[in-house]
C-alpha positions as CSV (number, residue, x, y, z in Angstrom):
1,X,-29.4,-17.4,21.4
2,X,-26.9,-14.6,22.1
3,X,-24.3,-13.0,20.1
4,X,-20.6,-13.1,21.0
5,X,-18.1,-10.7,19.6
6,X,-14.5,-11.8,19.6
7,X,-11.7,-9.3,19.0
8,X,-8.0,-10.0,18.2
9,X,-6.2,-6.7,19.1
10,X,-3.7,-7.7,21.8
11,X,-0.4,-7.0,20.2
12,X,1.6,-3.7,20.3
13,X,2.0,-1.7,17.1
14,X,5.0,-2.9,15.1
15,X,8.1,-0.7,14.9
16,X,8.6,1.5,11.9
17,X,11.7,2.6,10.0
18,X,14.5,4.3,12.0
19,X,14.2,8.1,11.2
20,X,17.9,8.7,11.7
21,X,18.8,6.7,8.6
22,X,16.0,8.4,6.7
23,X,17.3,11.9,7.8
24,X,20.8,11.0,6.6
25,X,19.5,9.9,3.2
26,X,17.5,13.1,2.8
27,X,20.4,15.3,3.7
28,X,22.7,13.6,1.2
29,X,20.1,13.9,-1.6
30,X,19.3,17.6,-0.9
31,X,23.0,18.5,-0.9
32,X,23.7,16.8,-4.2
33,X,20.5,18.1,-5.8
34,X,21.5,21.7,-5.2
35,X,24.8,21.2,-7.0
36,X,23.1,19.3,-9.8
37,X,20.7,22.1,-10.6
38,X,23.6,24.5,-11.1
39,X,25.4,21.9,-13.3
40,X,22.3,21.2,-15.3
41,X,21.8,24.8,-16.2
42,X,25.5,25.3,-17.0
43,X,25.6,22.2,-19.2
44,X,22.2,22.9,-20.9
45,X,21.3,19.3,-20.0
46,X,17.6,18.5,-19.6
47,X,18.5,15.0,-18.4
48,X,20.5,16.5,-15.5
49,X,17.7,18.9,-14.7
50,X,15.1,16.1,-14.8
51,X,17.3,14.1,-12.5
52,X,17.5,17.1,-10.1
53,X,13.7,17.6,-10.3
54,X,13.3,13.9,-9.5
55,X,15.6,14.3,-6.6
56,X,13.4,17.0,-5.2
57,X,10.6,14.4,-5.0
58,X,13.1,11.9,-3.5
59,X,13.8,14.4,-0.6
60,X,10.1,15.1,-0.3
61,X,9.3,11.3,-0.2
62,X,11.9,10.7,2.5
63,X,10.7,13.8,4.4
64,X,7.2,12.4,4.4
65,X,8.4,9.0,5.5
66,X,10.2,10.7,8.5
67,X,7.1,12.6,9.5
68,X,4.7,9.7,9.1
69,X,7.0,7.3,10.9
70,X,6.8,9.6,13.9
71,X,3.1,10.6,13.7
72,X,1.7,7.3,12.6
73,X,3.2,5.5,15.5
74,X,1.3,7.5,18.1
75,X,-1.3,5.6,20.1
76,X,-4.9,5.8,19.1
77,X,-7.0,8.5,20.8
78,X,-10.2,10.4,20.4
79,X,-12.1,9.7,17.2
80,X,-9.1,8.2,15.5
81,X,-9.6,4.7,16.8
82,X,-6.9,3.2,14.6
83,X,-4.5,6.1,15.4
84,X,-2.9,7.9,12.4
85,X,-1.4,4.9,10.7
86,X,-3.1,5.7,7.4
87,X,-1.0,8.9,7.1
88,X,1.7,6.8,5.5
89,X,-0.8,5.7,2.8
90,X,-1.6,9.4,2.1
91,X,2.2,10.0,1.8
92,X,2.6,7.1,-0.6
93,X,-0.3,8.3,-2.8
94,X,1.2,11.8,-2.8
95,X,4.5,10.4,-3.9
96,X,2.9,8.4,-6.7
97,X,0.9,11.4,-8.0
98,X,4.0,13.6,-7.8
99,X,6.0,11.1,-9.9
100,X,3.2,10.9,-12.6
101,X,2.8,14.7,-12.8
102,X,6.5,15.3,-13.0
103,X,6.9,12.6,-15.6
104,X,4.3,14.3,-17.8
105,X,6.1,17.7,-17.6
106,X,9.5,16.0,-18.4
107,X,8.0,14.1,-21.3
108,X,6.8,17.4,-22.8
109,X,10.2,19.0,-22.4
110,X,12.0,16.0,-23.8
111,X,9.8,16.0,-27.0
112,X,10.6,19.7,-27.4
113,X,14.3,18.9,-27.2
114,X,14.0,16.1,-29.7
115,X,12.4,18.5,-32.2
116,X,14.8,21.3,-31.5
117,X,18.0,19.9,-29.9
118,X,20.3,22.2,-28.0
119,X,24.1,21.7,-27.5
120,X,25.0,19.9,-24.3
121,X,28.3,20.1,-22.4
122,X,29.0,16.3,-22.4
123,X,32.0,16.3,-20.0
124,X,30.1,18.1,-17.2
125,X,27.0,16.1,-17.8
126,X,29.0,12.8,-17.5
127,X,30.8,13.9,-14.4
128,X,27.7,14.9,-12.6
129,X,25.8,11.8,-13.7
130,X,28.5,9.5,-12.4
131,X,28.5,11.4,-9.1
132,X,24.7,11.0,-9.0
133,X,25.0,7.2,-9.4
134,X,27.3,7.2,-6.3
135,X,25.0,9.4,-4.3
136,X,21.9,7.4,-5.1
137,X,23.7,4.1,-4.2
138,X,24.6,5.7,-0.8
139,X,21.0,6.9,-0.3
140,X,19.7,3.4,-1.2
141,X,22.0,1.9,1.4
142,X,20.8,4.3,4.0
143,X,17.2,3.5,3.2
144,X,17.9,-0.2,3.4
145,X,19.4,0.3,6.9
146,X,16.2,2.2,7.9
147,X,13.9,-0.5,6.5
148,X,15.7,-3.2,8.5
149,X,14.4,-1.6,11.7
150,X,10.8,-1.9,10.6
151,X,8.8,-5.0,11.7
152,X,6.3,-4.7,8.9
153,X,5.9,-3.8,5.2
154,X,5.4,-0.1,4.7
155,X,4.0,1.4,1.5
156,X,5.3,4.7,2.6
157,X,8.9,3.4,2.8
158,X,8.4,1.6,-0.5
159,X,7.5,4.9,-2.0
160,X,10.7,6.5,-0.8
161,X,12.8,3.6,-2.1
162,X,11.0,3.7,-5.4
163,X,11.9,7.4,-5.8
164,X,15.6,6.7,-5.1
165,X,15.9,3.6,-7.2
166,X,14.2,5.3,-10.1
167,X,16.6,8.2,-9.8
168,X,19.5,5.7,-9.8
169,X,18.3,4.2,-13.1
170,X,17.8,7.7,-14.4
171,X,21.4,8.6,-13.6
172,X,22.6,5.5,-15.4
173,X,20.6,6.6,-18.5
174,X,22.2,10.0,-18.2
175,X,25.7,8.5,-18.1
176,X,24.9,6.6,-21.2
177,X,23.6,9.7,-22.9
178,X,26.6,11.7,-22.0
179,X,29.0,9.1,-23.4
180,X,27.0,9.1,-26.7
181,X,27.2,12.9,-26.8
182,X,30.9,12.8,-26.2
183,X,31.6,10.0,-28.7
184,X,29.2,11.0,-31.5
185,X,28.0,14.5,-30.8
186,X,24.4,13.3,-30.9
187,X,22.7,16.0,-28.7
188,X,19.3,14.3,-28.9
189,X,20.6,11.6,-26.6
190,X,20.0,14.0,-23.7
191,X,16.3,14.1,-24.5
192,X,16.1,10.3,-25.1
193,X,17.7,9.7,-21.7
194,X,15.0,12.0,-20.2
195,X,12.3,9.9,-21.8
196,X,13.8,6.8,-20.2
197,X,13.5,8.6,-16.9
198,X,9.9,9.4,-17.7
199,X,9.0,5.7,-18.3
200,X,10.6,4.7,-15.0
201,X,8.8,7.5,-13.1
202,X,5.4,6.5,-14.6
203,X,6.0,2.9,-13.7
204,X,6.9,3.7,-10.1
205,X,4.2,6.4,-9.7
206,X,1.3,4.3,-11.1
207,X,2.2,1.4,-8.8
208,X,2.1,3.6,-5.7
209,X,-1.2,5.1,-6.8
210,X,-2.7,1.7,-7.5
211,X,-1.7,0.2,-4.2
212,X,-2.6,3.1,-2.0
213,X,-5.9,3.4,-3.8
214,X,-6.8,-0.2,-2.9
215,X,-6.2,0.6,0.7
216,X,-8.3,3.7,0.6
217,X,-11.1,1.8,-1.1
218,X,-10.8,-0.9,1.6
219,X,-10.2,-3.7,-0.9
220,X,-8.9,-7.0,0.4
221,X,-5.1,-7.2,0.4
222,X,-3.5,-8.3,-2.9
223,X,-3.1,-12.0,-2.9
224,X,-5.8,-12.7,-0.4
225,X,-9.0,-14.1,-1.9
226,X,-12.1,-13.3,0.3
227,X,-14.1,-16.1,-1.3
228,X,-11.4,-18.7,-0.5
229,X,-11.0,-17.4,3.0
230,X,-14.8,-17.5,3.6
231,X,-14.9,-21.1,2.3
232,X,-12.0,-22.0,4.6
233,X,-13.8,-20.5,7.6
234,X,-17.0,-22.3,6.7
235,X,-15.1,-25.6,6.6
236,X,-14.0,-25.3,10.3
237,X,-15.7,-27.8,12.7
238,X,-19.2,-26.8,13.9
239,X,-19.5,-23.8,11.6
240,X,-22.8,-23.6,9.8
241,X,-22.4,-20.4,7.8
242,X,-20.1,-17.4,7.4
243,X,-21.5,-14.1,6.0
244,X,-20.9,-10.4,6.2
245,X,-17.2,-11.2,5.7
246,X,-15.1,-8.1,5.2
247,X,-11.3,-7.9,4.8
248,X,-9.3,-4.7,4.4
249,X,-6.0,-3.1,5.3
250,X,-5.7,-0.4,7.9
251,X,-2.3,0.4,6.4
252,X,0.3,-1.8,4.7
253,X,1.1,-4.9,6.8
254,X,-2.0,-4.4,9.1
255,X,-4.9,-6.5,7.8
256,X,-8.2,-6.4,9.5
257,X,-11.3,-8.6,9.1
258,X,-14.8,-8.9,10.4
259,X,-17.5,-11.6,9.9
260,X,-20.8,-13.0,11.2
261,X,-20.4,-16.7,12.0
262,X,-23.3,-19.0,12.7
263,X,-22.6,-22.1,14.7
264,X,-24.4,-25.4,14.6
265,X,-27.1,-25.9,17.4
266,X,-25.8,-26.9,20.8
267,X,-22.1,-26.4,19.9
268,X,-19.7,-24.2,21.9
269,X,-19.7,-20.7,20.3
270,X,-16.6,-19.6,22.3
271,X,-14.6,-22.6,21.2
272,X,-15.5,-22.1,17.5
273,X,-14.6,-18.4,17.7
274,X,-11.2,-19.2,19.3
275,X,-10.5,-21.8,16.6
276,X,-11.3,-19.3,13.8
277,X,-9.2,-16.6,15.4
278,X,-6.2,-19.0,15.7
279,X,-6.6,-20.2,12.1
280,X,-6.8,-16.6,10.7
281,X,-3.9,-15.4,12.7
282,X,-1.6,-18.4,11.9
283,X,-2.5,-19.1,8.3
284,X,-3.2,-15.6,7.0
285,X,-1.6,-13.2,9.5
286,X,-5.0,-11.5,10.3
287,X,-4.9,-10.5,14.0
288,X,-7.1,-7.3,13.8
289,X,-10.2,-9.4,13.8
290,X,-13.8,-9.1,15.0
291,X,-16.2,-12.0,14.8
292,X,-19.9,-12.0,15.8
293,X,-20.8,-15.6,16.6
294,X,-24.4,-16.9,17.0
295,X,-26.1,-20.2,17.0
296,X,-28.2,-21.4,14.0
297,X,-31.9,-21.4,15.1
298,X,-32.6,-24.9,16.6
299,X,-35.3,-26.5,14.4
300,X,-36.4,-28.6,17.4
301,X,-37.4,-25.5,19.3
302,X,-41.1,-24.9,19.9
303,X,-42.6,-22.9,17.0
304,X,-43.9,-19.3,17.8
305,X,-47.7,-18.8,18.2
306,X,-49.6,-18.6,15.0
307,X,-50.9,-15.1,15.9
308,X,-47.4,-13.6,16.1
309,X,-47.2,-10.8,13.5
310,X,-45.3,-11.5,10.3
311,X,-43.1,-8.7,8.8
312,X,-44.7,-7.3,5.6
313,X,-43.0,-6.1,2.5
314,X,-40.4,-7.7,0.2
315,X,-37.7,-9.9,1.7
316,X,-34.4,-8.3,2.4
317,X,-32.4,-11.1,0.7
318,X,-32.8,-13.5,-2.1
319,X,-31.5,-16.3,0.1
320,X,-34.6,-17.2,2.3
321,X,-32.8,-19.6,4.7
322,X,-33.5,-18.9,8.3
323,X,-29.7,-18.2,8.8
324,X,-30.1,-14.7,7.5
325,X,-32.7,-13.7,10.2
326,X,-29.7,-12.6,12.2
327,X,-28.7,-9.8,9.8
328,X,-31.2,-7.3,8.5
329,X,-28.8,-6.2,5.8
330,X,-26.2,-8.9,5.1
331,X,-23.5,-7.9,2.7
332,X,-21.7,-10.2,0.3
333,X,-22.1,-13.9,-0.3
334,X,-22.7,-16.5,2.4
335,X,-20.3,-19.4,2.8
336,X,-21.4,-22.8,4.1
337,X,-19.7,-26.2,4.5
338,X,-19.6,-28.2,1.3
339,X,-21.7,-31.3,1.4
340,X,-19.8,-34.6,1.1
């Protein structure tokens, strides 16, 4: 018996977002943010200042997206056998953590304003907030244009879009607060609008942290059940067992898998491997694939001599079938064809 390793890595790296559109969106946000900080101080509006603070993270998120789009696309070399594609996951996690920390600070300031409200210049607050809605709509359009050039899902780009969309909703809340202040003189509306922004920031930030954390922990992609996939592989013709099945994401949109496959005696290992690779690519989009394929020990073979030494000590596995003699340390469950 001999082992056969099959690898599915024949396609070029997919294109990422166009950095020109990202640069235009970042420049628009930075220019407006500078003016908003001045207006927020002049109007004594925490909502405007919170929007400006959030726009700083917008610009940082887009800046990280530009850098990682350039760096992550470089070919693999040296010890980085997958290249630097996971830089975008680092960027996405940084975006999420920044959103959560900034939300905590803004929540503290908003509660202070609720307890001790300060007079707010409603007309200036309304004008700047309306302008902010327009700017964020324009930035969202630019990011959408950038995303259209990408051939795969990018958590890094999703982080940048989450920042901008959250800011858009925040400006809408600020517009509503400014109208209330102008109509009723209710200064606490400014702090309430800030708390709305805080909720949106926590929602976006926690989602980014959760998704990037799954990738760093090499969990299977959301929506892909390893047990179901192992059962599907074991149901393929001539497959006797699948074990050591691992599924993870290199980065968003780039799923990888490896497995040890045992083939029934006297069957073609190469044909089985090719069939499994085709199924995983077409049905599940898994093309970064490594399969170790071996035959099940043929029970009709001549038994070894009686004097052959037998390994001592406790067995490595609870499953004592001869299939596991191929792996000294098999991880995870074994999948076998269901009996009719």
